Structures are given as C-alpha cells and as structure tokens.
GULUMFI-538625 format. One line per 8 residues: their letters; for each residue x, y, z of N, C-alpha, C. Coordinates in steps of 0.05 Angstrom, whole numbers, padded with zeros to 5 digits, m for minus. Atoms other than C-alpha are relative to their C-alpha. Layout:
BEGIN
A> X,Y,Z,X,Y,Z,X,Y,Z  ...
This chain:
BEGIN
XXXXXXXX> 00016,m00030,m00007,00002,m00005,00006,00013,00023,m00003  m00014,m00027,m00004,00028,00069,m00015,m00017,00022,m00010  00017,m00021,00008,m00005,00134,m00020,00009,00012,m00020  m00012,m00009,00019,m00012,00174,m00075,m00010,00033,00001  00000,m00023,m00005,m00001,00251,m00076,00014,00014,m00027  m00008,m00012,00027,00016,00299,m00132,00035,00004,00004  m00029,m00010,m00010,00086,00320,m00152,00009,00023,00010  m00001,m00033,m00032,00070,00396,m00117,m00008,m00004,00027
XXXXXXXX> 00006,00018,m00030,00044,00363,m00060,00022,m00006,00011  m00030,00005,m00017,00116,00330,m00047,00015,00020,m00003  m00018,m00023,m00006,00153,00383,m00062,m00002,00028,00014  00002,m00017,m00017,00118,00430,m00031,00003,m00004,00031  00000,00006,m00019,00123,00386,00026,00035,m00003,00016  m00033,00002,00000,00205,00382,00015,00002,00029,00012  m00002,m00027,m00001,00204,00455,00016,m00007,00021,00030  00011,m00017,m00022,00163,00483,00077,m00015,m00026,00021
XXXXXXXX> 00016,00016,m00024,00138,00454,00148,m00026,00019,m00004  00030,00004,m00011,00069,00433,00158,m00010,m00014,00017  00019,00017,m00024,00031,00415,00215,m00010,m00027,00001  00016,00014,00013,m00009,00372,00175,00012,m00026,00005  m00017,00020,00011,00046,00327,00157,00008,m00011,00016  m00007,00011,m00033,00075,00313,00224,m00021,m00028,00008  00024,00006,m00005,00003,00298,00246,m00007,m00026,m00010  00006,00021,00016,m00015,00250,00202,00019,m00014,m00001
XXXXXXXX> m00011,00021,m00006,00039,00213,00202,00013,m00009,00025  m00001,00005,m00021,00044,00207,00266,m00021,m00021,00006  00017,00018,m00002,m00026,00176,00258,m00006,m00028,m00012  m00015,00016,00015,00000,00132,00198,00008,m00024,00013  m00017,00006,m00022,00047,00109,00250,m00017,m00021,00018  00018,00018,m00021,00003,00087,00303,m00013,m00023,m00016  00029,00013,00010,m00052,00058,00262,00013,m00032,m00016  m00011,00018,m00001,m00002,00007,00235,00014,m00015,00024
XXXXXXXX> m00024,00007,m00014,00047,00000,00286,m00010,00004,00043  00020,m00015,m00028,00010,00024,00354,00025,00012,00010  m00026,m00012,m00007,00061,00046,00399,00028,m00017,00004  m00030,00022,00008,00109,m00010,00387,00017,00013,m00016  m00032,00008,00023,00187,00005,00370,00012,m00024,m00005  m00015,00030,m00007,00220,m00043,00345,00034,00008,00000  m00037,00001,00007,00297,m00056,00359,00012,m00019,00002  m00016,00014,00007,00353,m00080,00324,00023,m00003,00013
XXXXXXXX> m00026,00003,m00003,00416,m00101,00344,00015,00006,m00020  m00012,m00006,00018,00465,m00076,00310,00035,m00008,00007  m00032,00004,m00005,00538,m00102,00294,00019,00000,m00020  m00019,m00015,00022,00589,m00067,00257,00023,m00020,m00007  m00019,00014,m00007,00634,m00124,00238,00023,00005,m00017  m00032,m00008,00021,00691,m00093,00198,m00006,00016,m00015  m00007,m00027,00010,00710,m00022,00171,00016,m00006,m00019  m00011,00004,00025,00743,m00054,00111,m00022,00014,m00021
XXXXXXXX> 00024,00005,00027,00717,m00034,00049,00011,00007,m00025  m00020,00006,00030,00743,m00044,m00030,m00017,00025,m00009  00008,m00034,00018,00698,00033,m00041,00018,00017,00006  m00010,m00026,m00019,00715,00100,m00033,m00014,00019,m00014  00025,m00026,m00001,00652,00136,m00031,00004,00020,00004  m00003,m00033,m00006,00665,00214,m00026,m00004,00009,00030  00002,m00010,m00026,00633,00216,00038,m00001,m00009,00016  m00003,00018,m00028,00648,00158,00082,00021,m00001,00005
XXXXXXXX> m00028,m00006,m00015,00700,00158,00137,00013,m00029,00000  m00017,00035,00008,00718,00072,00122,00008,m00008,m00035  m00004,00001,00024,00724,00094,00048,00041,m00009,m00005  m00024,00009,m00009,00781,00050,00027,00037,00021,m00009  m00027,m00020,00004,00828,00117,00011,00007,00013,00022  m00005,m00015,m00021,00821,00138,00080,00025,m00015,00013  m00025,00013,m00011,00895,00117,00104,m00007,00012,00038  m00001,m00004,m00043,00874,00152,00186,m00022,m00021,00010
XXXXXXXX> 00012,00026,m00020,00824,00094,00193,00018,m00016,00010  m00010,00030,m00015,00839,00037,00239,m00015,m00023,00002  00019,00024,00017,00812,m00020,00213,00004,m00021,00021  00011,00014,m00006,00782,m00082,00239,m00017,m00024,m00016  00022,00015,00011,00751,m00142,00227,m00012,m00024,00032  00002,00022,m00030,00715,m00189,00284,m00011,m00030,m00015  m00003,00026,00010,00713,m00267,00276,m00020,m00004,00004  00029,00008,00004,00653,m00307,00259,m00005,m00006,00030
XXXXXXXX> 00001,m00007,m00026,00659,m00319,00337,m00003,00010,00016  00015,m00022,00002,00655,m00259,00358,m00016,00012,m00004  00026,m00001,00004,00596,m00243,00320,m00027,m00013,00018  00021,00015,m00012,00561,m00301,00356,00007,00003,00025  00006,m00008,m00025,00583,m00276,00425,m00012,00022,m00003  00018,m00036,m00002,00553,m00204,00408,m00029,m00006,m00005  00033,00005,00004,00477,m00240,00382,00004,m00013,00021  00004,00008,m00024,00488,m00288,00445,m00013,00026,00025
XXXXXXXX> 00011,m00012,m00017,00486,m00227,00495,m00017,00021,m00011  00032,m00014,00011,00440,m00185,00452,m00026,m00017,m00004  00029,00011,m00004,00390,m00243,00450,00000,m00007,00032  00010,m00002,m00027,00394,m00247,00527,m00003,00021,00014  00009,m00032,00000,00381,m00168,00529,m00028,m00001,m00009  00017,m00005,00015,00326,m00187,00481,m00007,00015,m00021  00002,m00005,00032,00339,m00165,00418,m00006,m00025,m00012  00015,00022,00022,00305,m00216,00358,00004,00001,m00023
XXXXXXXX> m00019,m00008,00034,00336,m00181,00301,00026,00014,00010  m00028,00004,00005,00409,m00178,00290,00008,00017,m00021  m00007,m00011,00018,00435,m00133,00234,00031,00008,m00004  m00028,m00003,00000,00502,m00145,00213,00007,00015,m00019  00000,m00019,00014,00527,m00084,00175,00041,00002,m00007  m00025,m00006,m00001,00604,m00074,00153,00013,00009,m00036  m00008,m00005,00025,00639,m00045,00088,00010,m00019,m00013  00001,00030,00026,00645,m00086,00024,00031,m00013,00007
XXXXXXXX> m00027,00012,m00001,00704,m00128,00051,m00001,m00026,m00018  m00003,00021,00008,00722,m00177,00009,00011,m00031,00016  m00015,00024,m00029,00756,m00220,00072,m00024,m00016,m00004  00033,00010,00000,00674,m00239,00078,00002,m00018,m00019  00000,00017,00026,00675,m00292,00025,m00028,m00006,m00003  00027,00002,m00010,00606,m00314,00013,m00004,m00027,00018  m00002,00022,m00016,00621,m00383,00045,m00002,00013,00034  m00004,m00008,m00024,00647,m00344,00101,m00031,00008,00020
XXXXXXXX> 00020,m00019,m00004,00582,m00299,00107,m00022,m00025,00009  00014,00018,m00011,00533,m00355,00103,00008,m00015,00028  m00003,00008,m00019,00565,m00389,00155,m00005,00011,00024  00001,m00013,m00026,00556,m00336,00201,m00032,00002,m00001  00024,m00010,00001,00485,m00322,00181,m00018,m00037,00009  00017,00035,m00005,00472,m00407,00188,m00006,m00001,00029  00003,00001,m00022,00502,m00402,00243,m00018,00013,00033  00016,m00007,m00017,00467,m00350,00283,m00038,m00010,00005
XXXXXXXX> 00020,00013,00006,00402,m00381,00254,m00010,m00028,00010  00000,00017,m00014,00419,m00441,00286,m00002,00003,00031  m00006,m00007,m00019,00438,m00416,00352,m00035,00024,00012  00021,m00013,m00004,00377,m00364,00355,m00035,m00003,m00020  00021,00005,00009,00321,m00394,00315,m00024,00023,m00011  00018,m00016,m00005,00269,m00351,00335,00004,00039,m00013  00001,m00027,00006,00300,m00286,00305,00013,00003,m00030  m00002,m00005,00037,00311,m00251,00242,00036,00012,m00002
XXXXXXXX> m00024,m00014,00001,00384,m00226,00212,m00010,00012,m00022  00001,m00007,00021,00387,m00178,00175,00037,00012,m00011  m00020,m00012,00009,00450,m00160,00122,00004,00029,m00011  m00005,m00023,00014,00480,m00093,00101,00035,00000,m00005  m00026,00002,00011,00537,m00109,00066,00007,00004,m00025  m00010,m00008,00032,00539,m00081,m00001,m00011,m00007,m00023  00002,00003,00026,00539,m00092,m00073,00000,m00030,00000  m00010,00040,00009,00538,m00177,m00096,m00009,m00002,m00025
XXXXXXXX> 00004,00016,00026,00523,m00214,m00155,m00028,m00007,00021  00019,00010,m00008,00449,m00240,m00147,00000,m00030,00011  m00004,00024,m00015,00484,m00311,m00132,00004,m00007,00026  m00012,m00007,m00018,00514,m00281,m00073,m00026,m00006,00017  00024,m00012,m00015,00448,m00253,m00045,m00021,m00027,00006  00020,00018,00004,00411,m00320,m00065,00017,m00013,00025  m00010,00016,m00025,00457,m00359,m00019,00002,00007,00028  00004,m00012,m00020,00452,m00314,00033,m00027,m00008,00013
XXXXXXXX> 00024,00004,m00008,00383,m00321,00037,m00005,m00027,00001  00009,00027,m00002,00378,m00395,00027,00017,m00005,00031  m00008,00006,m00023,00430,m00397,00085,m00020,00015,00028  00014,m00002,m00021,00373,m00362,00125,m00004,00038,00009  00008,m00037,m00008,00378,m00278,00124,m00030,00001,m00011  00033,m00017,00001,00313,m00243,00123,m00008,00026,m00010  00002,m00044,00008,00324,m00167,00104,00024,m00003,m00012  m00018,m00020,00004,00375,m00133,00073,00001,00029,m00012
XXXXXXXX> m00005,m00033,00003,00399,m00063,00073,00018,00006,m00023  m00017,m00013,00023,00422,m00026,00022,m00009,00031,m00015  00005,m00027,m00001,00422,00044,00012,00002,00014,m00025  m00005,00001,00032,00411,00066,m00057,00012,00039,00005  m00008,m00031,m00009,00437,00142,m00029,m00009,00025,m00018  00013,m00019,00010,00410,00179,m00087,m00020,m00022,m00026  00010,00017,00018,00357,00160,m00142,00001,00024,m00025  m00007,m00024,00011,00388,00212,m00191,00019,m00006,m00010
XXXXXXXX> m00025,00015,00013,00443,00180,m00233,00026,00030,m00004  m00027,m00023,00014,00479,00250,m00248,00011,m00003,00032  m00013,m00005,m00022,00478,00259,m00175,00014,m00015,00026  m00018,00016,m00013,00506,00198,m00150,00021,m00007,m00015  m00032,00005,00021,00566,00195,m00199,00010,00029,00017  m00019,m00028,m00020,00582,00268,m00155,00011,m00014,00033  m00005,00014,m00031,00582,00218,m00091,00012,m00020,m00006  m00022,00032,00004,00622,00163,m00117,00014,m00002,m00027
XXXXXXXX> m00025,00003,00012,00686,00148,m00150,m00020,m00013,m00031  00011,00002,00037,00679,00138,m00240,m00015,m00046,00012  00003,00033,00004,00686,00053,m00217,m00026,m00008,00006  00025,00020,m00028,00621,00042,m00169,m00029,00017,m00027  00034,m00010,00015,00546,00053,m00213,m00020,m00007,00000  00026,m00004,m00024,00487,00070,m00204,m00012,m00018,m00013  00022,00025,00016,00455,00020,m00251,00007,m00021,00022  00000,00027,m00026,00488,m00038,m00203,m00006,00005,00015
XXXXXXXX> 00015,m00006,m00022,00463,m00008,m00150,m00033,m00008,00002  00028,00008,00005,00394,m00007,m00178,m00004,m00025,00007  00002,00024,m00003,00404,m00073,m00202,m00004,m00027,00031  m00003,00017,m00024,00428,m00101,m00129,m00029,00000,00009  00031,m00006,m00015,00359,m00073,m00107,m00019,m00023,m00008  00026,00018,00021,00321,m00103,m00156,m00006,m00034,00006  m00007,00032,m00002,00354,m00172,m00147,m00016,m00009,00029  00013,00006,m00040,00338,m00170,m00065,m00025,m00006,m00003
XXXXXXXX> 00028,00004,00000,00266,m00154,m00073,m00014,m00028,m00017  00007,00031,00017,00261,m00221,m00131,00004,m00017,00018  m00015,00032,m00018,00297,m00265,m00085,m00020,m00006,00026  00005,00005,m00026,00252,m00250,m00027,00007,00007,00024  m00009,m00024,m00037,00287,m00200,00030,m00014,00009,m00001  00011,m00016,m00010,00252,m00164,00064,00022,00025,m00003  m00029,m00018,00009,00292,m00106,00027,m00005,00034,00016  m00010,m00023,m00014,00321,m00033,00052,00015,00018,m00027
XXXXXXXX> m00008,m00017,00003,00331,00028,00016,00006,00025,00010  m00002,m00018,m00007,00356,00089,00028,00023,00024,m00007  m00013,m00023,00004,00390,00163,00035,00011,00013,00017  m00007,m00022,m00009,00437,00219,00058,m00023,00027,m00007  00011,m00017,00000,00394,00275,00080,00020,00027,00001  m00019,m00026,m00005,00433,00343,00057,00025,m00010,m00016  m00020,00007,00012,00488,00307,00015,00005,00018,m00016  m00001,m00020,00024,00523,00348,m00024,m00011,00003,m00035
XXXXXXXX> 00013,m00004,00029,00495,00376,m00091,m00029,m00012,00003  00033,00004,00014,00423,00349,m00077,m00011,00027,00013  00011,m00026,00007,00368,00393,m00093,m00025,m00017,00010  00035,00006,m00009,00292,00389,m00082,m00006,m00018,m00026  00000,00015,00028,00293,00354,m00149,00007,m00026,00016  m00017,00019,m00003,00344,00299,m00130,m00022,m00016,00026  00019,00015,m00021,00301,00289,m00067,m00031,m00015,m00013  00022,00024,00012,00234,00275,m00104,00007,m00018,m00005
XXXXXXXX> m00006,00024,00013,00273,00229,m00150,m00001,m00028,00030  m00003,00026,m00013,00285,00192,m00083,m00035,m00013,00012  00027,00001,m00019,00215,00195,m00059,m00013,m00019,m00028  00009,00008,00022,00190,00178,m00131,00013,m00041,00003  m00018,00019,m00007,00244,00121,m00129,m00021,m00020,00028  00012,00019,m00016,00212,00093,m00064,m00027,m00009,00000  00027,00003,00006,00139,00093,m00089,00000,m00026,m00020  m00009,00020,00014,00170,00047,m00146,00003,m00023,00008
XXXXXXXX> m00014,00028,m00011,00206,m00006,m00107,m00014,m00019,00020  00015,00011,m00024,00156,m00011,m00044,00023,m00010,00016  m00033,00014,m00018,00225,m00027,m00002,m00021,m00011,00029  00020,00002,m00020,00190,m00056,00061,00018,00011,00023  m00010,m00009,m00021,00247,m00019,00100,00012,00035,m00019  m00012,m00029,00008,00276,00057,00086,00015,00012,00023  m00027,m00013,m00010,00339,00088,00115,00005,00022,m00006  m00011,m00027,00018,00351,00160,00112,00012,00013,00038
XXXXXXXX> m00020,m00018,m00024,00395,00199,00164,00018,00020,m00016  m00011,m00016,00007,00428,00261,00158,00030,m00002,m00007  m00029,m00001,00004,00489,00275,00123,00012,00008,00012  m00022,m00027,m00018,00548,00295,00167,00026,m00015,m00015  m00027,00004,00018,00617,00303,00141,00026,m00008,00024  m00019,00017,m00018,00680,00253,00165,00020,00015,m00010  m00012,m00018,00006,00742,00301,00166,00019,m00017,m00023  m00029,00001,00025,00793,00252,00124,m00010,m00012,m00025
XXXXXXXX> 00013,00004,00038,00743,00250,00064,m00002,00014,m00018  00003,m00027,00015,00730,00297,00006,m00015,00021,00002  00013,m00011,m00004,00673,00316,00036,m00003,00011,00031  m00010,m00002,m00041,00702,00333,00104,m00005,00027,00003  00009,m00028,m00002,00687,00403,00093,m00024,00010,m00006  00026,m00008,00010,00615,00403,00064,m00014,00007,00031  00016,m00001,m00024,00563,00423,00108,m00026,m00023,00004  00015,00029,00000,00523,00375,00138,m00035,m00002,00001
XXXXXXXX> 00024,00003,00000,00453,00353,00135,m00021,00018,00031  00010,m00004,m00026,00396,00380,00182,m00026,m00018,00017  00024,00011,m00010,00351,00355,00229,m00026,00008,m00011  00030,m00004,00006,00286,00388,00211,m00003,m00013,m00027  m00007,00013,00023,00299,00359,00138,00004,m00026,00000  00002,00035,00002,00306,00297,00157,m00022,m00012,00016  00022,00000,m00018,00246,00297,00207,m00029,00014,m00023  00024,m00012,00022,00200,00329,00146,m00001,m00023,m00029
XXXXXXXX> 00003,00015,00027,00222,00271,00096,m00005,m00026,00022  00010,00025,m00024,00215,00219,00157,m00031,m00003,m00007  00032,00006,00007,00134,00240,00152,m00005,00000,m00030  00007,00007,00025,00134,00243,00085,m00002,m00030,m00013  m00003,00023,00006,00155,00173,00073,m00021,m00018,00016  00017,00015,m00018,00111,00153,00129,m00025,00011,m00017  00032,m00011,00013,00052,00186,00081,m00003,m00018,m00028  m00005,00020,00023,00076,00147,00021,m00003,m00021,m00003
XXXXXXXX> m00005,00040,00004,00086,00077,00043,m00002,m00002,00037  00012,00008,m00034,00043,00071,00112,00020,m00017,00010  m00002,00025,m00010,00071,00008,00127,00027,m00007,00011  m00026,00006,m00003,00144,00014,00119,00016,m00003,00026  m00020,00002,m00027,00199,m00007,00170,00016,00029,m00003  m00024,m00024,00015,00235,00065,00182,00014,00015,00021  m00010,m00007,m00029,00288,00078,00234,00004,00031,00005  m00002,m00031,m00015,00296,00140,00276,00028,m00009,m00002
XXXXXXXX> m00024,00012,m00001,00376,00128,00258,00021,00013,00023  m00025,m00001,m00026,00443,00135,00305,00013,00022,m00015  m00010,m00031,00018,00470,00197,00245,m00025,00022,00021  00011,m00017,m00015,00400,00231,00277,00014,00006,00027  00002,m00005,m00018,00413,00223,00336,00035,00014,00008  m00020,m00013,m00003,00484,00247,00332,00000,00030,00003  00006,m00026,00007,00461,00314,00300,m00013,00018,00030  00022,m00004,m00020,00413,00323,00362,m00001,m00014,00026
XXXXXXXX> 00000,00018,m00020,00409,00294,00432,m00020,m00015,00003  00033,00013,m00011,00337,00281,00429,m00008,m00006,m00028  00006,00005,00022,00341,00261,00353,m00007,m00019,m00003  00015,00032,00011,00322,00191,00352,m00030,00001,00023  00016,00003,m00019,00262,00207,00404,m00018,00019,m00034  00017,m00017,00023,00247,00270,00351,m00013,m00016,m00022  00005,00015,00019,00246,00215,00294,m00015,m00015,m00002  00022,00016,m00019,00199,00164,00326,m00025,00022,m00003
XXXXXXXX> 00027,m00011,00009,00151,00225,00327,m00008,00015,m00022  m00003,m00009,00032,00162,00241,00262,m00017,m00016,m00016  00004,00020,00005,00141,00174,00242,00017,m00028,m00007  m00018,00022,m00004,00202,00132,00252,m00022,m00024,00010  00016,00017,m00007,00179,00064,00277,00032,m00024,00013  m00024,00023,m00002,00254,00031,00291,00024,00006,00010  m00020,m00007,m00010,00313,00037,00328,00015,m00020,00005  m00020,00017,00002,00382,00005,00328,00024,00003,00019
XXXXXXXX> m00014,00001,m00024,00419,m00001,00390,00035,m00022,m00011  m00021,00014,00022,00496,m00022,00376,00007,m00034,00020  m00010,00013,m00022,00516,m00090,00410,00026,m00007,m00020  m00022,00017,00004,00587,m00093,00371,00020,00012,00021  m00018,m00004,m00032,00649,m00093,00422,00006,00025,00008  m00013,m00026,m00003,00662,m00032,00452,00026,00008,m00006  m00028,m00004,00015,00734,m00040,00431,m00001,00013,m00030  00000,00007,00031,00715,m00030,00363,m00016,00027,m00006
XXXXXXXX> 00028,m00013,00018,00651,00021,00354,00016,00034,m00006  m00023,m00034,00006,00698,00086,00355,00001,m00003,m00031  m00025,00009,00026,00737,00046,00292,m00025,00015,m00034  00025,m00002,00011,00668,00048,00255,m00011,00020,m00012  00012,m00031,m00005,00667,00116,00240,m00010,00014,m00035  00018,m00011,00030,00619,00139,00170,00015,00021,00010  m00005,m00027,m00008,00620,00205,00194,00016,00003,00027  m00008,00004,m00019,00645,00239,00254,m00015,00004,00027
XXXXXXXX> 00024,00001,m00037,00624,00248,00330,m00027,m00016,00006  00018,00019,00000,00587,00186,00324,00003,m00003,00029  00002,00011,m00025,00545,00167,00392,00002,m00028,00000  00002,00034,m00011,00541,00105,00432,00034,m00008,m00007  m00042,00014,00001,00625,00086,00425,m00001,m00017,00020  m00003,00013,m00025,00622,00070,00490,m00009,m00004,00024  00006,00027,m00025,00576,00041,00527,00001,m00031,m00013  m00002,00021,00001,00562,m00027,00540,m00033,m00009,m00015
XXXXXXXX> 00026,00002,00015,00503,m00064,00500,m00019,00001,00014  00017,00003,m00021,00465,m00075,00556,m00015,00032,00012  00010,m00025,m00010,00467,m00001,00578,m00013,00013,m00039  00013,m00001,00027,00452,00016,00497,m00034,m00001,m00008  00022,00017,00010,00388,m00033,00499,m00017,00021,00031  00013,m00012,m00018,00362,00000,00569,00002,00032,00009  00003,m00030,00018,00376,00075,00546,m00016,00008,m00017  00023,00011,00015,00335,00061,00496,m00022,00000,m00005
XXXXXXXX> 00026,00004,m00009,00281,00035,00523,m00009,00024,00019  00001,m00026,m00010,00283,00089,00571,m00011,00029,m00014  00008,m00024,00021,00285,00140,00516,m00026,m00002,m00012  00022,00002,00006,00228,00109,00484,m00034,00005,00013  00025,m00005,m00017,00178,00108,00540,m00006,00029,00021  00009,m00034,m00012,00193,00184,00554,m00020,00014,m00013  00019,m00015,00023,00152,00197,00488,m00021,m00022,m00002  00025,00013,00013,00099,00150,00496,m00005,m00020,m00011
XXXXXXXX> m00001,00017,00018,00118,00096,00456,00014,m00028,00019  m00015,00028,m00013,00151,00008,00483,00009,00003,m00020  m00016,00011,00011,00198,m00016,00465,m00012,m00036,m00007  00020,00026,m00001,00174,m00086,00429,00022,m00021,00003  m00026,00015,00005,00220,m00145,00438,m00016,m00025,m00014  00004,00030,00025,00204,m00184,00379,00002,m00001,m00022  m00008,00004,00021,00220,m00198,00309,00000,00040,m00013  00014,m00028,00013,00178,m00128,00282,00008,m00008,m00022
XXXX> m00001,00014,00031,00173,m00161,00213,m00011,00029,m00016  00020,m00011,00005,00142,m00113,00175,m00027,m00010,m00008  00022,00006,m00004,00073,m00107,00162,m00022,00005,m00031  00004,m00010,00028,00044,m00118,00093,m00030,00005,00005
C-alpha cells in the first residue's frame, strides 16, 4: 500500500514545514504499528571497504581509519549477549570487505539462525552478485539493507568514484526484492549537490520499489574524506522526510537512525515522533565501535550493549512508546 500525492504536493512538503504532515505521519504510524518501536541489535563487524565513496569515513582511500574485523565467534558472542537482552533481530553491517567471502557470510548467517531460530538476520554488506544474495537468503538471511544514496544518476556520480555504477546499485535492489528479502533502501539527507529535485526522485523511487524498509539520516561530514568540509544535513529536513515517507508508504519499517541522534541529543525520539518506528542500539564490542566511523562525532561508541538497550527503552518510554521484544517484521 502506498499513498498517491501529486508531484506539487511532495515538492511543497520537501520545502515547507506543514503541521498536518507531522500529525498525519504520527497517525499512520500508530495505525500500523501502535505504540511499538522495534529494536534491532546492530553489529558492525568490519570497517574494511573496497570502495572509495567520497562521503564515507571507512572508504578504502582513508589512510587515517583504524581497521578491524570481527571473527565469526565474536559475532556469535555479540548475538548471544543481544539475545539475553531481548533482541530478536540482528543487523550485520560492514564495509564491502572481500575478506568475508560468500561461504564465510553464509556460515555466519546459518550459525546465528541455528543458535537463535526465533530471530531475524539482516545483512548490510553492500553490492553483490545475485548468486551471492541468493546464497545468503538460502542460509537464512531475512532482510537486506542497501541504501541507494540517491535516485538521480547524475547526483550519484558526484558522490561516488567512476568505478561505481548507479545502474549496478539499482540492479542489486531489484535482485534483493525478487529473491524475497525484506529489502531496505535509503539516502542521506543534505548530501553535497542534493536538491529538491533529487529528493523528489528519491521519493518517487521509494514509491516504485515499495521496499519493506527505508533508512534515511542526515549527511554528516567525516574530516578525512573529500567532503570533510561540506555542510551537514539538518535535523529539520530529516524529520520532514521521515514524515513524508510514512505518508507515501504507510506500513514501511522506518528507523530513527544513529546519525539523527548524533546531530541532536533527542534526535531519535524526534524521529519516532515524526513517523519512524525502528531504532538500532549498537551490540558491537566497545573496543571497535569508535573505529566504525562513517562520519564524525558518532554517539554510543563507549556504551556497553546493556546500557544501549536500556537507555533506548527509557528514551522511547519518555515519549509514550514501548520497545517491542520481537522480530518486528514488516506488516504488509
């Protein structure tokens, strides 16, 4: 189910604050998901990446990054601790690191599912061939997050090196949907060269793809990248777009991201109030969290997993929402 609004209406909302938008987004969010906020346990298992995206702090060309990789056993240990804390979805995220070949990733996915059969596994490991996506799905992966970053090809080329392809990114998302994943796309808000027209294209792409998940967050510069001195995206625009996405795709799973919490101390709470319904506390070992530096000043790099979990619960309760202890699947 998606809602149809005119092109003029969408552009108006992108450019203007409209109290009706926020109120309607809250109403739709409660209609589909009540007062439940789904929590996902985020495990950032490698910050090696073969790509050189101009905005990303773990780009291969950043010689200042302190690299790390988690072993499969370390990942299993993170999941075990998360399970004891009530998590029933684990999000495995990394740079595009060839060290973890298909067989290794399949063993990790199947190992998590064997240990915790009542849990969902989400992968976010970048662009792969269709056969790789199929193998991960067959091993038990339920969901896949792959931000499209921008649905405007010319804009995409300004954010990425020439060896990266907009068409390939789109192919990956089509493959994921066709295989049967709960599929997530998304984009940065306020990225360099972004315009009202490129944001409109992003919204149209979401309408066409009909993803089960959409992850958006403000662009935050990382000092060791080509975009290190660019202006960050704003909380206001991010909240506005969260509300718009809830309106055009009412039952989507929509995170209030760590990046939103980074640019404002109440960013994640405000994201939920704008229509989001997912939060992702960090389960990665504390020793590596600060190294997964996609952008500067990232929050929650020193908290233990239990601190993150119960801090998030208190934050959600403070605005009248409850943390849901279940898989938190998409409601078609």
